C-alpha positions, 0 to 999 in steps of 0.5 A, a space after each residue: 357065717 355067710 360072706 358077700 359071695 355066699 349064703 347060709 344053707 341048711 338041709 335037714 330032716 327031723 333028727 338029722 342035718 345033711 348040710 349046714 354051711 356056706 354055699 355060693 349057689 344051690 339048685 333045687 327041684 321045686 314043684 314049679 321046675 328047677 331053680 338056682 339060688 344065689 347069694 341075696 336071693 329074693 325071699 320066698 317059700 316053695 315045695 320040693 319034688 323028687 330030684 337032686 339038690 346040687 350045692 356049690 361050696 365056696 371052695 368050688 366043691 359040689 355036693 349032691 343030695 337026693 330028695 323025695 319032697 320037702 320045703 325050701 324057705 329063703 330069707 335074709 341071705 339064708 336058705 333052709 330045706 326041711 325034708 
């Protein structure tokens, strides 16, 4: 569950979940350029292009995920990436 300084992030494809947990920030390669999402971000949906998703966990650990395409949806302090 996300607290005041985090949001819940899921990065998944059909049959596989790559990340499912709290994040303090995440940067995504969208079709309109790179964006960084923080807790309580405004709701929206966008497509992803090839690049890297950079996730910062509350423990200050960074994780990187290579993507070729996908969809990002943000709503109610949750972000979901479908690859």
